[in-house]
C-alpha positions as CSV (number, residue, x, y, z in Angstrom):
1,M,125.6,197.7,-0.8
2,S,124.3,199.8,2.0
3,Q,126.1,203.1,2.5
4,N,125.6,203.1,6.2
5,K,129.1,202.5,7.6
6,Q,127.6,201.9,11.1
7,S,125.7,198.9,9.9
8,P,127.2,195.4,10.4
9,L,129.0,194.0,7.3
10,A,126.3,191.3,6.9
11,A,123.7,194.1,6.5
12,R,125.9,196.4,4.4
13,Y,126.7,193.7,1.8
14,R,123.3,192.1,1.4
15,P,122.7,191.5,-2.4
16,E,120.7,194.3,-4.0
17,Q,120.6,193.0,-7.6
18,A,119.0,189.7,-8.7
19,D,122.3,188.2,-9.8
20,E,124.2,189.1,-6.6
21,L,122.8,186.3,-4.4
22,I,125.5,183.7,-4.0
23,G,125.5,180.0,-3.3
24,Q,121.9,179.3,-4.5
25,E,122.3,178.9,-8.2
26,K,120.3,175.7,-8.3
27,V,117.1,177.5,-7.3
28,W,117.9,181.2,-8.1
29,A,119.5,181.9,-11.5
30,P,118.3,182.8,-14.9
31,G,116.3,179.9,-16.3
32,T,115.3,178.4,-12.9
33,A,111.6,177.9,-12.1
34,L,111.7,180.4,-9.3
35,W,113.5,183.0,-11.3
36,K,110.8,182.8,-14.1
37,L,107.9,182.8,-11.6
38,V,109.2,185.9,-9.8
39,H,110.1,187.9,-12.9
40,A,106.6,187.1,-14.3
41,D,105.2,188.0,-10.8
42,Q,103.2,184.8,-10.9
43,F,103.9,183.4,-7.4
44,H,101.4,183.3,-4.5
45,A,103.2,181.6,-1.5
46,L,106.8,180.6,-1.2
47,L,108.6,178.7,1.6
48,F,112.3,179.1,1.8
49,W,113.8,176.2,3.7
50,G,117.5,176.1,4.5
51,P,120.2,176.6,7.2
52,P,120.9,180.0,8.7
53,G,122.8,182.5,6.7
54,T,122.0,181.0,3.3
55,G,120.1,184.1,1.9
56,K,116.5,183.5,2.8
57,T,115.8,187.0,3.9
58,S,118.0,188.5,1.2
59,L,116.1,186.6,-1.5
60,A,112.7,187.8,-0.1
61,R,113.9,191.4,-0.3
62,L,115.3,190.9,-3.8
63,I,111.9,189.5,-4.9
64,G,110.2,192.6,-3.5
65,R,112.4,194.8,-5.6
66,I,111.9,192.7,-8.8
67,V,108.1,192.7,-8.6
68,K,107.9,196.2,-7.2
69,R,105.8,195.3,-4.2
70,P,106.3,196.4,-0.5
71,V,107.8,193.6,1.7
72,I,106.5,193.6,5.2
73,E,108.9,191.6,7.5
74,L,107.6,189.9,10.6
75,S,109.4,187.5,12.9
76,A,107.2,184.6,13.9
77,V,108.9,184.6,17.3
78,E,107.3,188.0,18.1
79,A,104.3,188.2,15.7
80,G,100.8,187.1,16.6
81,V,97.5,186.7,14.8
82,K,96.8,190.4,15.4
83,D,100.0,191.5,13.7
84,I,99.3,189.2,10.7
85,R,95.8,190.5,10.3
86,E,97.0,194.1,10.3
87,V,99.3,193.4,7.4
88,I,96.6,191.6,5.5
89,Q,94.1,194.5,6.1
90,R,96.7,197.0,5.0
91,S,97.4,195.0,1.8
92,R,93.7,194.7,1.2
93,E,93.3,198.5,1.4
94,S,96.2,198.9,-1.0
95,I,94.5,196.7,-3.6
96,E,91.3,198.6,-3.2
97,L,93.2,201.8,-4.0
98,G,94.6,200.2,-7.2
99,D,98.0,199.2,-5.9
100,K,99.6,195.8,-5.7
101,A,99.2,193.3,-2.9
102,E,102.0,193.5,-0.4
103,I,104.5,190.7,0.3
104,L,104.4,189.4,3.9
105,F,107.7,187.9,4.8
106,L,107.5,185.7,7.9
107,D,110.9,184.7,9.3
108,E,110.9,181.4,11.3
109,I,107.4,180.6,10.1
110,H,107.7,177.2,11.7
111,R,107.3,178.9,15.1
112,L,103.7,180.0,14.3
113,S,101.0,178.0,16.0
114,K,98.5,176.0,13.8
115,N,95.9,178.7,14.4
116,Q,98.4,181.5,13.4
117,Q,99.3,179.6,10.2
118,D,95.6,179.0,9.5
119,S,94.9,182.7,9.7
120,L,97.1,183.2,6.6
121,L,95.1,180.8,4.4
122,P,92.2,183.0,3.3
123,A,94.4,185.9,2.3
124,V,96.8,183.6,0.4
125,E,93.9,182.0,-1.5
126,A,92.3,185.3,-2.3
127,G,95.5,186.9,-3.4
128,T,95.2,189.6,-0.7
129,I,98.8,189.1,0.2
130,K,101.8,187.3,-1.3
131,L,103.4,185.2,1.3
132,I,107.1,184.3,1.7
133,G,108.0,182.2,4.7
134,A,111.5,181.3,5.9
135,T,112.4,178.3,8.0
136,S,115.4,176.3,9.1
137,E,113.1,173.4,10.0
138,N,111.8,170.8,7.6
139,P,108.4,172.3,6.5
140,S,106.8,168.9,6.2
141,F,107.1,168.6,9.9
142,S,106.7,172.2,11.0
143,V,104.2,173.8,8.6
144,N,100.6,172.5,8.5
145,N,99.4,170.7,5.5
146,A,96.9,173.3,4.4
147,L,99.5,176.0,4.1
148,L,102.1,173.6,2.7
149,S,99.9,172.5,-0.1
150,R,99.4,176.2,-1.2
151,S,103.1,177.0,-1.2
152,L,106.1,176.4,-3.4
153,T,108.9,175.1,-1.2
154,I,112.4,176.2,-2.1
155,A,115.2,174.2,-0.5
156,M,118.2,176.4,0.0
157,Q,121.6,174.8,0.6
158,K,124.6,175.7,2.7
159,I,126.8,178.1,0.7
160,S,130.0,176.4,-0.6
161,D,133.3,177.3,0.9
162,E,134.5,178.5,-2.5
163,A,131.6,181.0,-2.8
164,L,132.0,182.2,0.7
165,A,135.8,182.7,0.2
166,Q,135.2,184.8,-2.9
167,L,132.7,186.9,-1.0
168,F,135.1,187.5,1.9
169,V,137.9,188.5,-0.4
170,H,135.6,190.9,-2.2
171,V,134.2,192.5,1.0
172,A,137.8,192.9,2.4
173,R,138.8,194.6,-0.8
174,R,135.8,197.0,-0.6
175,E,136.8,197.7,2.9
176,E,140.3,198.6,1.6
177,R,142.0,195.6,3.1
178,L,143.8,192.6,1.6
179,L,142.7,189.0,2.5
180,N,144.7,186.1,1.0
181,P,142.4,183.6,-0.8
182,D,143.9,180.8,1.4
183,L,143.0,182.6,4.5
184,A,139.5,183.3,3.1
185,Q,139.1,179.6,2.7
186,I,139.9,179.0,6.3
187,L,137.4,181.7,7.3
188,A,134.8,180.0,5.0
189,R,135.3,176.6,6.6
190,A,134.8,178.1,10.0
191,A,131.6,179.8,8.8
192,D,130.2,176.3,7.7
193,G,128.0,177.6,4.9
194,D,126.6,180.6,6.9
195,A,127.4,183.9,5.1
196,R,126.1,186.0,7.9
197,A,128.3,184.2,10.5
198,G,131.3,184.4,8.2
199,L,130.9,188.2,7.6
200,N,130.5,188.7,11.3
201,L,133.8,186.8,11.8
202,L,135.5,188.9,9.0
203,E,134.2,192.0,10.6
204,A,135.8,191.0,13.9
205,V,139.1,190.3,12.1
206,L,139.0,193.7,10.4
207,G,138.2,195.3,13.7
208,V,141.3,194.0,15.5
209,T,143.6,194.7,12.6
210,K,142.6,198.3,11.8
211,D,146.1,199.5,11.4
212,K,147.1,196.7,9.0
213,E,146.5,196.7,5.3
214,E,147.0,192.9,4.8
215,I,145.4,190.3,7.1
216,T,147.6,187.5,8.3
217,A,146.9,184.0,9.7
218,E,148.0,185.2,13.1
219,D,145.4,188.0,13.0
220,M,142.6,185.5,12.2
221,Q,143.4,182.7,14.7
222,P,142.0,184.3,17.9
223,I,138.8,185.1,16.1
224,L,137.9,181.7,14.6
225,H,136.8,180.1,17.9
226,L,134.0,182.7,18.2
227,I,131.7,181.1,15.8
228,A,129.2,178.6,17.2
229,R,128.9,175.2,15.6
230,H,125.7,174.5,13.6
231,Y,123.9,172.0,15.7
232,D,120.3,172.4,16.9
233,R,119.2,169.7,19.3
234,A,115.6,170.2,18.3
235,G,116.0,170.8,14.6
236,D,116.9,169.2,11.3
237,F,120.6,168.7,12.1
238,H,119.6,166.8,15.1
239,Y,117.3,164.4,13.2
240,D,119.6,164.1,10.2
241,L,122.6,163.2,12.3
242,I,120.8,160.7,14.6
243,S,119.4,159.1,11.5
244,A,122.8,158.8,9.9
245,F,124.2,157.4,13.2
246,I,121.6,154.7,13.5
247,K,121.7,153.8,9.9
248,S,125.5,153.5,10.0
249,I,125.2,151.1,12.9
250,R,122.6,149.1,11.0
251,A,124.9,149.0,7.9
252,S,127.8,147.6,10.1
253,D,129.9,150.7,9.5
254,P,131.6,151.4,12.8
255,D,133.7,154.2,11.3
256,A,130.8,156.2,10.0
257,A,128.9,155.5,13.2
258,L,131.8,157.0,15.3
259,Y,132.0,160.0,13.0
260,Y,128.3,160.9,13.5
261,L,128.6,160.1,17.2
262,A,131.4,162.6,17.3
263,R,129.4,165.2,15.4
264,M,126.6,165.0,17.8
265,L,128.8,165.0,20.9
266,H,130.8,168.0,19.5
267,G,127.5,169.8,18.9
268,G,126.4,169.3,22.6
269,E,123.9,166.5,22.1
270,D,122.7,164.9,25.4
271,P,124.8,161.7,25.8
272,V,121.9,160.0,27.6
273,F,119.7,160.5,24.5
274,L,122.4,158.8,22.4
275,A,122.7,155.9,24.9
276,R,119.0,155.4,24.8
277,R,119.1,155.2,21.0
278,L,121.8,152.6,21.2
279,V,119.5,150.5,23.4
280,I,116.8,150.7,20.8
281,A,119.2,149.8,18.0
282,A,120.5,146.8,19.9
283,S,117.0,145.4,20.0
284,E,115.6,146.6,16.7
285,D,118.6,146.1,14.4
286,I,120.6,143.4,16.1
287,G,118.1,141.4,18.1
288,N,118.7,137.7,18.6
289,A,121.5,137.6,16.0
290,H,123.7,138.8,18.9
291,P,121.6,139.1,22.1
292,T,124.6,140.4,24.1
293,A,124.4,143.7,22.2
294,L,121.3,144.6,24.3
295,V,123.2,143.9,27.5
296,V,126.1,146.1,26.3
297,A,123.8,148.9,25.3
298,Q,121.9,148.8,28.6
299,A,125.2,148.9,30.5
300,C,126.2,151.8,28.3
301,L,123.0,153.7,29.2
302,H,123.5,153.1,32.9
303,S,127.2,154.0,32.8
304,V,126.6,157.2,30.8
305,K,124.0,158.3,33.4
306,E,126.5,157.6,36.2
307,I,129.7,159.0,34.7
308,G,128.6,162.0,32.5
309,M,130.8,163.8,30.0
310,P,133.5,164.0,29.0
311,E,134.3,160.4,30.0
312,A,130.9,159.2,28.7
313,R,132.2,159.6,25.2
314,I,134.5,156.6,25.8
315,I,131.6,154.4,26.9
316,L,129.4,155.6,24.0
317,G,132.3,154.9,21.5
318,Q,132.7,151.3,22.9
319,A,129.0,150.5,22.7
320,T,128.7,152.1,19.2
321,T,131.5,150.1,17.7
322,Y,130.3,146.9,19.4
323,L,126.8,147.3,18.0
324,A,128.0,148.4,14.5
325,S,130.3,145.3,14.4
326,S,127.6,142.9,15.5
327,P,125.6,140.5,13.2
328,K,122.2,142.0,12.4
329,S,118.7,140.8,12.5
330,N,115.4,142.7,12.7
331,R,113.2,139.6,12.9
332,S,112.0,140.2,16.5
333,Y,111.2,143.8,15.6
334,L,109.2,142.6,12.5
335,G,107.6,139.9,14.6
336,I,106.1,142.1,17.2
337,N,104.9,144.6,14.6
338,Q,103.2,141.8,12.7
339,A,101.6,140.4,15.9
340,L,100.3,143.9,16.8
341,A,98.9,144.3,13.3
342,T,97.1,140.9,13.6
343,V,95.7,141.8,17.0
344,E,94.4,145.1,15.6
345,K,92.8,143.3,12.8
346,T,91.3,140.3,14.6
347,G,90.5,141.7,18.0
348,D,90.3,139.7,21.3
349,L,90.3,136.1,20.1
350,P,89.6,133.5,22.8
351,V,92.6,131.8,24.3
352,P,92.6,128.1,23.5
353,L,91.2,126.0,26.4
354,H,94.3,123.9,26.9
355,L,96.3,127.1,27.8
356,R,93.8,128.3,30.4
357,N,94.3,127.8,34.1
358,A,91.7,125.7,35.9
359,P,91.7,126.7,39.6
360,T,88.1,125.5,40.2
361,R,86.3,122.3,39.5
362,F,83.8,124.1,37.3
363,M,86.6,125.3,35.1
364,K,88.0,121.8,34.8
365,E,84.6,120.5,33.8
366,M,84.5,123.2,31.1
367,G,87.7,121.8,29.6
368,Y,90.1,124.4,30.9
369,G,93.7,123.1,30.9
370,Q,92.8,119.8,29.2
371,N,95.3,118.3,26.8
372,Y,98.0,120.8,27.9
373,T,101.5,119.4,27.4
374,Y,104.1,120.4,30.0
375,A,107.0,121.5,27.9
376,H,109.7,120.2,30.4
377,D,108.3,116.7,30.1
378,N,108.0,116.7,26.3
379,P,109.6,119.7,24.6
380,Q,108.9,118.5,21.0
381,K,105.2,117.7,21.6
382,A,104.7,121.0,23.4
383,A,106.4,122.9,20.5
384,Q,104.2,121.1,17.9
385,Q,101.0,121.9,19.7
386,S,99.3,125.1,18.4
387,N,99.0,127.7,21.1
388,L,97.4,130.4,18.9
389,P,93.7,130.9,18.7
390,P,92.3,128.4,16.2
391,S,91.3,131.0,13.7
392,L,94.9,132.1,13.3
393,G,96.0,128.5,12.3
394,K,99.8,128.1,12.1
395,M,100.5,131.8,11.6
396,R,104.2,132.7,12.1
397,F,105.2,136.0,13.5
398,Y,108.9,135.3,14.3
399,E,111.1,134.0,11.5
400,P,114.7,133.7,12.7
401,S,117.3,134.8,10.3
402,E,120.5,133.0,9.3
403,N,122.7,135.6,11.0
404,G,124.8,135.1,14.1
405,A,123.2,133.4,17.1
406,E,119.8,133.6,15.5
407,K,120.8,130.8,13.1
408,Q,121.0,128.5,16.2
409,I,117.5,129.6,17.3
410,R,116.2,128.8,13.8
411,D,117.8,125.4,13.8
412,H,116.5,124.7,17.3
413,L,112.9,125.5,16.3
414,E,113.2,123.4,13.2
415,R,114.3,120.4,15.3
416,L,111.4,120.9,17.6
417,R,108.9,121.3,14.7
418,P,110.0,118.8,12.0
419,G,107.8,118.9,8.9
420,T,106.9,122.6,9.5
421,P,109.8,124.4,7.8
422,R,110.0,128.1,8.5
423,K,110.1,130.7,5.7
């Protein structure tokens, strides 16, 4: 614990011993791979990936103490290639003088450009520096492959409410105050796995109750709304929640779909973005099993644009439950993908002559339009005639399912094409 009483609680109560880091026992505890590598000083590049306030910076500093190496901290928001090269050069000079290579800790490493990330590679490969990067974004998307392949990625989890509550009770006691465990649990839930945010809240509570030894629920209530919800419209929470939303609709689970919709709306997600995703889902996951779903989704998109929040939530809720409760088919989605793949493979095959227009006499003499069957005169004959390029034979791209209205489509096509059963 820092002795500087002027420092924020989150800084004063950072862990200083290897076993003081809370909430990350799966990756940092005696016997874990990372623990062994660090205590043997056998790591080269580490990437700490996890939500804010889970101990990424604290763990980097602990590692520096354990291996007795200087830790140079840079923020990728402010650092450039020049700053990185200066650290590398300083570390190189230390090695030449017989000292150990320094640890470069890059917070928010995902914000470095590709060129900035590439500038790290030679030093990491040569052992000129030991690199520790911290990111709240999925490194497989935000860190280039060359650096990713040279690093050990450590996934750090949100800290549990139980671990946070114990921390808050301990810190309050060290500050000569009493915090009931039940109230500590409330504070932990508000912190949502973020120790730094929770300690900031606790500090605010302590600040407004200076003259009281024991903290009460009434003391805490005005403070709890100060914490911001963890939702980043451009980060992993965004992608995880929208994925859960769409997959819940696909699984015909309207309750889960509404829950994830509420999570995103509560976090400030753009309602127009959500409405557009519903339009895509209506076509990709429901398709011709319930064609009206696309009409409802399109009406939702239009209405959300016109109405705006907070009323747009009602429209989004209606469309979400309608789509989630609809019969599902992805056959049209699969069909266009297969057709595109065939076009990519076979190129520009000639259109059969009977499908070509013949506006001139010469074209008629060339056979354009001959043997064309007008479908309104003879629907069955027209359906049985192959309209694909001859080299594709009787290839099928669209195979209607047995779900919802698509079963009627399937039956209709089978009536038109007797003797050519569909898959």
